[in-house]
C-alpha positions in Angstrom: 68.1 101.2 103.2 70.8 102.1 105.7 74.1 100.3 105.7 76.5 98.8 108.2 78.9 101.7 106.8 76.3 104.4 107.9 75.9 102.7 111.3 79.6 102.8 112.0 79.8 106.5 111.0 76.6 107.1 113.2 78.3 105.3 116.2 81.5 107.1 116.0 79.8 110.5 115.8 77.6 109.8 118.7 80.5 108.5 121.0 83.0 111.3 120.3 80.5 113.9 119.9 82.1 115.8 117.1 81.8 115.2 113.2 85.3 116.6 112.5 86.9 114.3 115.4 84.8 111.4 113.9 85.8 112.0 110.3 89.6 111.8 111.4 89.1 108.7 113.3 87.5 106.9 110.6 89.8 108.4 107.8 87.0 109.8 105.8 86.2 113.4 104.8 84.1 115.5 107.1 81.5 116.2 104.1 81.2 112.3 103.8 80.2 111.9 107.4 77.9 114.8 107.3 76.2 113.2 104.2 75.8 109.8 105.9 74.2 111.3 108.9 71.9 113.4 106.8 70.9 110.1 104.7 70.1 108.5 108.1 68.0 111.3 109.3 66.1 111.3 106.0 65.4 107.6 106.1 64.3 107.4 110.0 62.5 110.7 109.4 63.9 112.3 112.7 66.7 114.5 113.7 69.3 112.2 115.2 71.7 115.1 116.8 71.3 118.3 118.4 74.1 120.5 116.6 75.9 123.4 118.3 79.1 125.1 117.9 80.7 122.9 120.4 79.8 119.5 118.8 76.8 117.2 118.6 74.5 115.3 121.2 72.0 112.6 120.4 68.3 113.3 120.4 65.8 110.9 121.9 65.4 109.1 118.4 69.2 109.4 118.3 69.7 107.4 121.4 66.8 104.9 120.2 68.9 104.2 117.2 72.2 104.1 118.9 71.2 101.4 121.2 70.1 99.1 118.0 73.0 100.1 116.2 75.3 98.8 118.9 73.5 95.6 118.9 73.4 95.2 114.8 77.3 95.8 114.6 78.0 93.4 117.3 76.0 90.8 115.7 77.5 91.4 112.5 80.9 91.3 113.8 80.1 87.9 115.6 78.6 86.5 112.3 81.7 87.5 110.4 84.3 86.1 113.0 82.3 82.9 113.3 82.1 82.2 109.5 85.9 83.2 109.0 86.7 80.9 111.8 84.7 78.1 110.1 86.4 78.6 106.9 89.8 79.0 108.2 89.4 75.7 110.1 88.3 73.9 107.0 90.2 75.4 104.2 93.2 77.2 105.8 92.4 80.6 104.5 94.8 83.6 105.2 92.9 86.8 104.8 95.1 89.7 103.6 94.4 93.5 102.5 96.8 95.3 100.3 96.9 98.7 98.7 97.0 98.9 94.8 100.7 98.6 93.9 101.4 96.1 96.5 98.3 94.1 95.7 98.8 94.0 91.8 102.5 93.8 91.6 104.0 92.4 94.6 101.6 90.1 96.5 101.1 87.5 93.8 104.7 86.7 94.0 104.7 86.9 97.9 101.8 84.5 98.0 103.8 81.9 95.9 105.6 81.3 99.3 102.8 78.8 99.8 103.9 76.7 97.0 107.0 75.7 99.0 105.5 74.4 102.3 102.0 75.0 102.8 100.2 74.1 99.5 97.0 73.6 101.1 96.5 77.2 102.3 94.3 79.5 100.4 94.2 83.1 100.3 91.3 85.7 100.4 92.7 89.0 99.1 91.2 92.5 99.2 92.9 95.4 97.4 91.9 98.8 98.0 93.3 102.2 98.9 95.0 102.7 102.2 92.1 104.3 104.2 89.8 101.4 103.4 92.4 98.6 104.1 93.4 100.4 107.4 89.7 100.8 108.4 89.3 96.9 107.9 92.3 96.1 110.3 91.0 98.4 112.8 87.6 97.1 112.6 89.0 93.4 112.7 87.8 92.3 109.3 91.3 91.9 108.3 94.4 90.7 110.3 97.1 91.2 107.9 97.4 94.2 105.4 100.2 95.7 103.3 100.2 99.4 102.6 102.2 101.8 100.7 103.9 104.9 102.2 103.0 106.3 105.5 99.9 104.5 107.7 97.8 106.4 109.8 98.8 106.8 113.4 96.4 104.8 115.4 97.2 103.2 118.9 95.9 99.9 117.8 97.9 99.7 114.4 101.4 98.0 114.5 103.3 99.3 111.4 106.3 97.6 110.3 108.3 98.3 107.2 109.1 95.2 105.0 110.1 96.5 101.6 110.7 100.0 100.0 109.6 101.4 96.6 111.4 103.9 94.5 109.4 106.4 92.6 110.8 107.2 89.0 110.4 109.6 86.2 108.6 107.7 83.4 108.8 108.8 79.6 107.9 107.1 76.6 110.4 105.3 74.5 110.4 108.1 71.7 110.7 110.9 74.3 113.9 113.1 73.8 114.6 112.2 77.4 114.7 108.7 76.7 118.6 108.1 77.0 119.0 110.4 80.0 119.9 109.1 83.5 118.4 111.7 85.4 116.5 115.1 84.9 117.0 118.3 86.9 113.6 119.7 88.5 114.0 122.9 86.3 113.8 120.7 83.1 110.9 118.6 84.8 108.6 121.8 85.2 108.9 122.7 81.5 107.1 119.3 80.6 103.5 118.4 80.6 103.1 116.4 83.8 100.7 113.6 84.5 99.8 112.8 88.0 97.4 110.8 90.3 94.6 112.9 91.8 94.8 115.0 95.1 94.8 112.7 98.2 96.5 109.6 96.4 99.3 108.1 98.4 101.7 108.3 95.5 101.0 112.0 95.1 101.5 112.8 98.7 104.9 110.9 98.6 106.0 113.1 95.6 104.9 116.2 97.4 106.9 115.3 100.6 110.0 114.2 98.7 110.0 117.2 96.7 109.6 119.6 99.7 112.7 117.7 101.3 114.8 118.3 98.3 113.6 122.0 98.0 111.2 121.8 95.5 107.9 122.9 95.2 105.2 120.4 93.6 103.1 123.6 92.7 105.7 124.4 90.1 105.0 121.2 88.1 103.2 121.8 84.9 100.2 119.3 85.9 98.2 118.7 82.7 96.4 115.6 83.6 95.1 114.2 86.8 94.2 110.5 86.7 92.4 108.1 89.2 94.7 105.0 88.3 98.3 104.1 87.7 97.1 102.1 84.4 95.5 105.1 83.0 98.7 107.3 83.7 100.8 104.6 81.9 98.3 104.7 78.8 98.6 108.8 78.8 102.4 108.4 79.0 102.6 105.9 76.2 100.2 108.1 74.1 102.6 111.0 74.4 100.5 113.3 76.6 103.2 113.9 79.1 105.8 112.4 81.7 104.9 111.1 85.1 106.5 110.0 88.3 105.1 106.8 89.8 106.4 103.5 91.4 109.0 101.6 89.7 107.2 98.3 90.3 104.3 99.3 88.1 106.3 99.8 84.8 108.5 96.8 85.0 107.0 95.2 81.9 106.8 98.3 79.8 110.4 98.9 80.5 111.2 95.2 79.7 109.4 95.5 76.4 111.2 98.9 75.6 108.0 100.9 75.4 109.0 103.2 78.4 112.1 104.5 80.2 112.9 105.3 83.5 115.0 108.2 85.0 115.5 109.7 88.3 115.1 113.3 89.3 118.4 114.9 90.2 119.1 115.7 93.9 115.8 114.1 95.1 115.3 110.9 96.8 112.1 109.5 95.8 111.3 106.4 98.0 108.4 105.2 100.0 108.2 102.3 102.7 106.1 99.3 102.1 104.4 98.4 105.4 102.9 95.4 107.1 100.0 96.7 109.3 98.4 94.6 111.7 95.9 95.1 114.8 97.9 94.9 118.2 94.7 93.6 119.7 94.0 90.7 117.4 95.9 87.2 117.8 97.1 85.9 114.4 96.5 82.5 113.3 99.5 80.1 112.9 99.2 80.3 109.4 99.2 84.1 109.3 102.0 84.4 111.7 103.9 81.9 109.4 103.2 83.9 106.3 104.4 87.0 108.0 107.7 85.5 109.2 108.2 84.5 105.6 107.5 88.1 104.5 109.8 89.5 107.1 112.8 87.6 105.7 114.5 89.8 102.9 116.3 86.9 101.6 112.9 85.1 100.9 111.6 88.1 99.4 114.5 88.7 96.8 114.4 85.2 95.8 110.5 85.4 95.1 110.1 88.8 93.5 111.6 89.3 89.8 114.7 91.3 89.5 113.6 95.0 89.1 114.5 97.0 86.2 116.0 100.4 87.5 116.9 103.9 86.0 119.9 103.9 83.8 120.0 100.5 82.4 120.7 100.3 78.6 117.6 99.8 76.5 119.2 96.7 74.9 119.7 94.8 78.2 116.0 95.0 79.3 114.2 94.8 76.2 112.7 91.0 75.4 
């Protein structure tokens, strides 16, 4: 059965007349867009587009479906907004989207702001990758989101940095580098390197930072690619290699003395943490209050645990 996601893809392709452009606007791959369209055509038993070298145009069945899709998406959006407004008026919900590092390691502390002045507020949080969260903001399903790294450039998006995140070199506590403050890139390329998969935000930040430092990410001895930060940490703890990930994600392991942080010599590995909102959407008073608190550096410093950073002696951070 066709889904709202398929209908949104179909609508975008129909309106821009080009699968490649539609994939860019939707922030999904071109093959994914093509597969969604093919699945719709298979389900409805008719070609929906004429395909030429210049792009695509709707067939007669495609025009019929397009009219119905517009109604379906409009009705679904109305229903969601009505229910959200109903819930917000009754329970004071703040709907937030966050990418993985922020959602797992920062947002729980940020939400503790509520305990001070707004104990009746409730949070509804969606944690996903940047593409999913940004699409939810663009489609008015989320009013507030927090994303790591560079957000996609869209006319409707308002992007504002509220914090920063350092990427650090991580080794196990028994690694020969454990007492080093920094490591040269020439040394790093001799080690088995564990990294996130291609397309992840952390990997893209690492690639850009290395290029700015005059280093080539392709020189790394990439031995393992994993799809989650937790899996990478477990691999490092198992002695399978070293990695570069967010300092926020290894605080507990470093406090326990199971991991050590180091810096890469002559390379600044930082990424912005951004607030992303939709310029066309008016925030509720509760949402506006929450963002004002988050924008206050003094407030955040009081809420967030004091971070462990590279170079601290192990005896100072072990519990």
